[in-house]
N, C-alpha and C positions, 0 to 999 in steps of 0.2 A: 503494499500500500504506500502511495506517495505521501509526502508531507502534507500536500494540500488536502487529501482525503481525509485527513483528521478532522476536519470542519465539515466536508461536504458528504460523508457517508449517508446522514439521513436527513439533509436538509436541500432545499432548492437553492439555486445559485443565488436569486435575489428575493428579499422580503417583499411580501405583497402590502407591508404596512410602511408608509412614509417616514423617512428617518426623523422628522420632526415630532412624530408621535411616539418614538421609540426612546428607550432610556440611553443615557450616556454612560460610557465606562472610562473611568481613569485608571492607568496602569503605572505605577510607579513604586519602587521600593523605599523611597522616602517618605515616611508617614506625614511628614510636615507639608512637603510638596503636594502630596496627594490630598490632603485636607484643604489646602488652599484652592487647588483646582476644582476639588469636588464642591466645595461652598459656592465658587463662582457660577458653576453649572447649574446648581439648585437655584441661584438668584435668577438665572435665565429661564426658569420654569421647567427643568428637566429632572426626571429621576434619575439619580445616580448610582452605579455600581462601583465597587472599587476592587482592583487586584493588585497584588504586590509583586507579581512577576509575570513573566509570558506565559508560563504553563496555566496559571490561574485565569489569565486573560482569554486564552483559547477556549477553556471550558464555559466561560461566562458568555462568550461570543455565540458558541454553539447554542446555549440554552435561551438565552435572552435576546440575542440578535440587536444590539444596540444600533442607533442611528450615528452616533458619534464615539469616537474613541480617541483619547488623548494618551498618547503612548510614549514612555520614557524608552531610551535606547539601552543605557547602560544598567543592567540589572543583573544580580548575581546567579538567577536562574536563567531560563531560556531569555535571550536577548531580544530587544525590540525589532530588530531587523528580522529574525527568523519568525517571530510572532507575526509581523507585517506580511511577510511571504504567505502565511496561510490565511489571514483575516481577508484581504482584498479579494482573492479568488472566490471565497466562500460567499461573500455577499458585495458586489462592486459599488453598492449604494451607500455603503459604510463610509463617513467621512473620518479619515484618519489624520490627526494632528500629531507629529513626531516632535517631542521636546528633548533636548539634549544639552549637556555642557560641553560637548566636544565641538569645537569650531572647524574641524576638518570638512573642507567643501565637498570632498569625494564621498564621505559618508553621507553627507546631506543629499548629493545628487543620487547616491543608491538608494535612498529612502523615496525620493520623489520617483525613481524608476519603478519602485515597487507598488507604487500608488498613494503615496502620502499626499493629502491635499495642501499641507504645508509643512515645513520644518523650522522650529522656533528655537533659539537658544535660551538656556536658563540664565537668570530668572525671566520667566516668561511675561511678556507683555500682554496683559489680559485683553485689552482693546483689540490688539492685532489678532489674537486667538478668536475673539468673537466675530471680527470681520471675515476672517479666512474660513470659518467654519459656517458662516451665515446665521449665527445664533441671534442676530438682531432681528430677524425674520420671524423668530419664534416668539408669540405673544407671552408675556410673563403671566404666569399661573402658579397655583399651589403645586408643590412637587407631587407628581402622581406616582402611584405605587406602581411597582414593576409587576407585570402581570405573573400572577401565582404566588405574590407576596402579600402579607398583610400590610394595611396602610399606617398600622400603629407601630410598627417595627421598622427600623432602618433596613434598606434593601442589602442582601448579602451575596457574595459571589454565588453562582448557580450551582457548583458542585463543590465537593470537599476541596478546601485549599491544599494545595500542594506547597509545603513548607520545607525549609531546611531543618534537619534534625539537630537539636540540641545535644548536650553532653550526658543526657539523662539515660539510664539503663534501658534498653529496647525491649528487654525481655528477660524473665528468669530461666534458668536451665531446669527444665522439669522432664520427670520421666513421663516419656508418651507411651500410648497403647501400641500394641503390635499391629503393623500394617500388613499388607498382603504378602503372600508368597512370592518369590522371584518369578521372572518370566523367562522364556526360553532365550537362549543367547544368539546373538549374530553379531557380525563384524561390521555392518554397514556404517559408512561415514567416517572411518579412521583412515586418516591419511597416511601414505607410506612413510616410514622413519626416515627423517634426513635432520642434519645438523642446523640448528637454529641460525648459525652465521651463514648458511646457504641461501637464507631468504632476502629478498630484496627489501628496500626501505618501505615502510608504510604497512611494510608488510606487518485437644480439648479432654467429678472424678469418680466414678464408680468403675472398678475394674471387673465387669461381668461380661458374660459371653456376647450379650447383645452389643455392648459397646465396641468390642473387638471386631464383630461382624460388621458394624456400622463403619468403622475405620477401614476395614478392608474394602468396603463398597466405595468409601470416600476416595481412597488411594488406588482404585483399580485403574491399570493402565490399558490404554486401547491397543489394537493390533499395530504391527510395524506399518509405518507408512510408506508408499511407493514413491520414489523420487524425492528422498530427503531434500530439503531446502539447502541453499548453499551456506546459510548462516549458522548451520550446525556443524561447525568444524573442530578440528583439533589441532593444536599446534604441538607437534612432536617435539621431543628432546633430542639431544645428540645421542646416538647409540651407546648404551654402557653406563648412563648416568644414573645413580641412586637405585630406586626400586625398579627402573625400566631397563635393567641389563638384558640383552638379548643372547640367544644361542646356548650350547650346553658346554661341559667341561671338556678340556682337552683329552680326557680318558677315552671319550667317545671316538675320536679320531684314532687314537691307538688301538682300541678295541676293533674298529672297521678294518684296520690293516690285518690284525690277527684272524678276523674272519675271512678275509680274501685269501690269506696264506692257507688256510685249512681248506678252503674249495676253490682251488684254481679253476678258472674258467667260467665259473657260475657268477650270476648277477650278486653283487654285494647286498648282504642283509644287516640291519640295524639290530642292536641287542634286543629293542623292544619287539621287533619283528619276530625274533627266534622265540620270545615269551608269548608270541600269539596276540600281541597288541597291535593296534593300527596307527598309534601315534605315540610320541614321546610322554609319558606320564608325569614325569618330575622335571619338566623344563622351568627355568627360572624366569621365562618371559611372562609378562603380565597378562595372560590370555583369561578373560572374563569367563570362558567356557569352562575353566579349572578353578574358579573362584569357590572355595570351600567356605560355607557360612557358619563359622564356628559361633558359638554363643554371643562373643563379644563382637565379631563382625556383624552378625545379624542384626544384634542390638543397635550399633552405629548406623548401619544401612537404613533400618526402620526409622530411626529417629530423623536422619538426614531428610528422608522422603517426606515425613510430616512436616518438617520445618519449612522445607521448601513448598510444599502444598499451601501452607498457611502464611506463605512469603514474610517469614521472620527476619529476613536479612542476612546477618553474618553467622556462619556456623564453624566452628574450630575443632577439627579432627587430629589429635596428636597421637605418636606412637614411636617406640624405639626403632632402630634400623632393621628392616627385615619383617616388620609385622604384617606386611601386605597391603600397605596404604595405597600403593599405584594400582594393584588389582582392584582393590575396593573402588577407587576412583573411577576406573574405565567400567566396573559393573554397574556404578551408579549412572555413569555417562549413557550407557548402553540402555539401561530402563528408563531414563528420562527421554530419551530420543523417541521412545514409542509413546510418549503423552502427546496428544494432539495438540495441545495448547501451551507447550513448552518449548521454548528455544534454548538449547543446551551447548555450552562451550567449554573446552578443556584445555588448560595449559599444563604441559608435562615438566616443563624446564624453565621456569621463570627469570631468568638471568638476562638482564638488560642493562646496558650501560647508562643509560640516560632515562629521565622521565619521558621525554618526547618519543623514544624509541618504543618504550612499553605501551604509550597510549597509541602509537601509530599502529602497534601490533593488535590491539583491542579493536581498533577501528576496522581493521581487515579482518580480524577473526569474527567480528559480528555481522560481516557481509555489507558494511556501509561502503558506497562508492568510494575508491581511493583518491587522494589528492594527487595533484601533479607533483608534489614535492613536499618536504618535510614541513609540519605545520608546528607552530606554537603550541605549548601546553594548553594555555587558555582556550585556543580555538579547538583543540582535540577534545576538551572537556565538554564544551558548548556542543559539538557533534554528537558525542556520546550521550548528553543529556537529553538532546532532541530525539535520539534514537530510542533511549529508554522510555521516553514519554510517549511516543507513538506506538511502540509494541506493547508496553506494559499499560497505558490507560486506554488508548483508543482501539487497539486490536484486542486487548484483554489476554495478553500472552504473558507467561511466566519466563522471565529472563534469567538463566542461571550461567554463571561462571565458577568451574571448578579450577583451582589451582592445586597441583601437587608440588612435592618438594618446596613447600612454602617457606621453609627455613632460608631459602635462598634468596628470598625477597629482600632487597635494601629497605631501610627505614624510610627513605624518601618514596619508594614504589607502596608501601604499606601505608603511607599517609595519602597518597594518591587514591588507593582503595577506599579509605576512609571517606573522602571526599566524595566517591561515587555513591556511597551508602547514605549520603544525605539527600538523594533524590527519592522522593517518597510522596505519597499521598497521606490523607490522614488516617487511612486504613492499613496501609501496607508499604513496604520497601518496593521500588522499581527493579532493584536488582537483588538476586539471591546469590550470595557469595559463599563459596565452600572452600576454605583453606585447610589443607591437609599437608603436615609436616612433622620433622623429627622433634624430640622433646625439648631441644636446644630453642626452639622457637617461642616457648611459654614464657621464659623471662623477658624476652625482648617486647613481646606484646603487653604484658603486665606493665612494663614502664610506660607505654603509650596509653595513657588513661582513657583519652577520647576514643581510641580504638577499642580498648579491653571492655568499655561500658557498652559498646556496641553488640558485643557477641550475645546472640540469643541462645546458642547451643555450643556447649563444650563437652567433647567426647575423648576418651582416651581408648585406643585399642589395646587391648590386654593379651598376653600370650595365651597360647592354647593349653588346656589341662590334658592330662593323659588320654582321657576318653576322647576328647577331640582330635589329639593327635592320631589316634588309631582310625577315628573316622575320616579325617582328612586323608589318609594314605589310601583306604579302602575306596573313598569317592573318586580320587584322581585316576586309580587303576580301572574303575568302572568306565570313566569318562574317556579312557584311552583304549576301551574294548576288551578288558579282560572279563571273561565269562566262565572260567574254570572255577569248580567248587572249593578246591583247596586254597589255602591262604598263602600268599608268597611270602608274607612276614609272620614269623612266629610271635606268640604273646611275649617271649623273653625279649625277642629283637625289638618289639614296639617299646617296651619299657626301657631298653638301652637307648633307642633313638630319642625318647622324652627325657632321659635323664641328661644326655649330652647337649641335647638342643634347648633344653629350657622352654619348649613350646614355641619357638620362633619358627613361623612358617617358611622363611627363606632356608634356615639351617635344615630343617625337616626335609624339604625338597632336594636340596644339594645332598644330603647324607643317603636319602632313599635311590636318588638317582645312581650315585657310585655303588650303593649295595646291590642293585640290579645289574650293573655292569660286572661286578665281582661274582654275582651268581652265575651269569652266563659264562664268564671266563673260566671259572671253577667247575663247570658243569655240574651244579648241584640243583636240587629241586625247591629249596627255599632259603629264605634270609633268615639266619638265627642269630643270637646274640654274639656269636664268635665273630662272624663276619662284621657286624657293626662296631664291636670293639677293636677289630683290626683296622677299621677305617677311621675311626674318629680322631686318632692323632694326626693323621695326614689331613683330613678334611676340616677339623676344627682348629688347627694349630694357628 
């Protein structure tokens, strides 16, 4: 949907009511200037609406269709020029007076080109404003009530005002009920891995069964959509970074050579093929298809889905190295993609040298038309704000940004993300931000009080217990095609694996991978405790 469609989706191009009988709208972030202009227009016999930024102005124009708009240019939210671009095409009969402290003639000319009736320098000459807008033609009368409002109360903006959040806590961290079971996996929308440096520039409390059922229905995801939109992208990290390491251990290569030597002239077979598996069961690649939902992982995933559905804003997920944060992020990303009204975006390696580079990457990731060159930080923020308003308010979509390896974010980038969280309506945040990082991120965010107070959900991924360790191994084998009745790992081997890995999913995966290789090389039927003990010194050294 274009920017103009924000105002034109359910309205005719021109109002059938004359501008003189319609209310006036004063848009200015300065309350004193807004009051002076409003009082002046009331003296001219007009009912007056007020808005303190461009976003409130657009909502008010859509609902009340004013005949006159007095529009400031320099506002902390959606700027005057961006608002003007949408107001005039919506209803060309609206007379717009632009007021600004900026003496730049080029800015004035741009405003006139966008349809401004007059451009006036602050402090505004009220006589000149009256003449330019033809207010002298309006017979003085008592202030008429705005249609749909009471005459005993002052007119208010038509829709919930969209304001900048203060430093108050946005929401407490609460235990949420269990959401729906996971959906089938797919890998659509994941771009090929590439180094970031290879990209170009720009680039609800009763815990009863009925409640659980209601939440499940509330969170139910729709079927996968055909032709995913281009704005649901993924920025990949450089291969081998953090939880995103790819490939298998070098032992696999040596084993392949051994198999080749034993069977000359025959097609090489991987160790998992010898065991009757169709794919590698213990790869360290963060494949969502092999994501085992332990009690801790499932709780985190469910609570994140609820927070996003309720548009709570910022969620923080922490965990030690190897706890499966990257795989969890990809699983969440996969589930969100199947939600019809959700636009999800994932960054796996958030290392950027400058604020401008980071914002340019977000502009590209969100599918916004790229600029011809690098943009100033203020301009990029304005573009992102317009996008979040259009998608989040007018299109009623939920915009989600997931950032893995968030401990790599610089303090300046964390501050930029805090600024993006300021974009909100009275009911919800326009951006749902999920930060996943190592425990070292915790003290840094605690020091940033304005950011810490905005966290609506805080979660820590716990290590697996022994039961989950056994269940994870069995799950991965089944996903890889293992159908035999006998277990490949003895109970003693499972206990040894848990003892040496302390429930770290990555360590479990690595150790099991090497154990299966050793099983094939030694021509044995099952992995026992002796094999695990023989491997732990080398694997966990």
